[in-house]
C-alpha positions in Angstrom: 3.8 -3.6 5.6 3.5 0.1 4.9 6.2 2.8 4.6 6.3 5.9 6.8 8.1 8.9 5.3 9.7 12.0 6.7 9.2 15.5 5.2 12.0 14.8 2.7 10.3 11.7 1.4 12.8 9.3 3.1 11.5 6.1 4.6 11.9 6.4 8.4 10.0 3.3 9.5 7.6 0.6 8.3 4.3 -0.3 9.9 3.6 -4.0 10.1 0.4 -4.7 12.0 0.7 -2.6 15.1 4.5 -2.5 15.1 6.8 0.3 13.9 9.8 -1.4 12.3 13.3 0.1 11.4 13.7 0.3 7.7 17.2 -1.2 7.6 17.6 -3.8 10.4 13.8 -4.5 10.7 13.9 -4.2 14.5 10.8 -3.1 16.3 11.1 0.6 17.2 7.6 1.2 18.6 3.9 0.3 18.7 0.7 1.7 17.6 -2.2 1.0 20.0 -5.5 2.3 18.8 -4.2 5.4 17.1 -1.5 6.2 19.8 2.1 5.9 18.8 4.6 4.7 21.4 8.4 4.4 21.3 10.3 1.3 22.3 10.6 2.8 25.8 6.8 3.2 26.0 6.9 7.0 25.6 3.9 8.4 23.8 5.1 10.2 20.6 1.8 11.1 19.0 -1.2 9.8 17.1 -1.8 8.2 13.8 -4.8 9.4 11.8 -5.5 10.7 8.3 -2.5 8.6 7.0 -0.1 10.7 9.1 1.6 10.5 12.4 1.2 13.7 14.4 3.1 14.8 17.5 1.1 15.8 20.6 1.2 19.4 19.3 -0.5 18.4 16.0 2.6 18.8 13.8 3.3 16.1 11.2 6.0 13.6 12.2 5.6 11.2 9.3 3.3 10.5 6.3 2.1 6.9 5.8 1.9 5.3 2.3 -1.4 3.6 1.6 0.2 1.0 -0.6 1.2 -2.3 1.0 4.7 -3.7 0.6 5.6 -7.4 0.7 7.3 -8.6 3.8 11.1 -8.9 3.3 12.4 -12.4 3.3 14.7 -11.5 6.3 11.7 -10.3 8.5 11.4 -12.4 11.6 7.7 -12.3 12.4 8.0 -14.3 15.6 11.0 -12.3 16.9 9.3 -9.1 16.1 6.2 -10.1 18.0 8.4 -10.9 21.0 10.1 -7.4 20.7 6.7 -5.8 20.5 5.6 -7.6 23.6 8.6 -6.2 25.5 7.4 -2.7 24.6 3.7 -3.5 25.3 4.3 -4.5 28.9 6.1 -1.2 29.6 3.0 0.9 28.6 1.1 1.9 31.7 -1.1 4.7 30.4 -2.9 4.3 27.1 -5.2 7.3 27.5 -4.2 9.4 24.5 -4.8 13.2 24.6 -6.8 14.9 21.8 -4.5 16.1 19.0 -5.6 18.7 16.5 -3.9 18.2 13.2 -1.9 21.0 11.6 -0.4 21.1 8.1 3.1 21.9 9.1 5.9 19.4 9.7 7.6 19.1 13.1 11.2 20.0 13.4 11.8 16.4 14.5 10.8 13.5 12.4 9.3 10.3 13.6 12.6 8.5 12.7 14.6 10.9 14.9 12.2 10.3 17.9 12.1 6.5 17.4 15.9 6.1 16.8 16.8 8.3 19.8 14.7 6.2 22.3 
């Protein structure tokens, strides 16, 4: 499990395998397929590369920590896989557009986009 941070250094999500997980309630908020990032409503939010999540305009949405964290005792792996499956079956188009990375942060963070969906 790896932490994803917003521009202020706050944890906005965790990545566990291909799932994006809420930092508080540990519910699945989205998926990463290849390097494409999808919300829980199967909307493409951006791409993950160079340890950062970029929106489709190339602005940084989140920065990913390289260090691995232990799974919390309360994390329900089986339940999370089932939640991820519900997102996966909604994804119809997995062709990700090319994203050119920029150094500036987006006005919206990954957390805002994931929590809104």
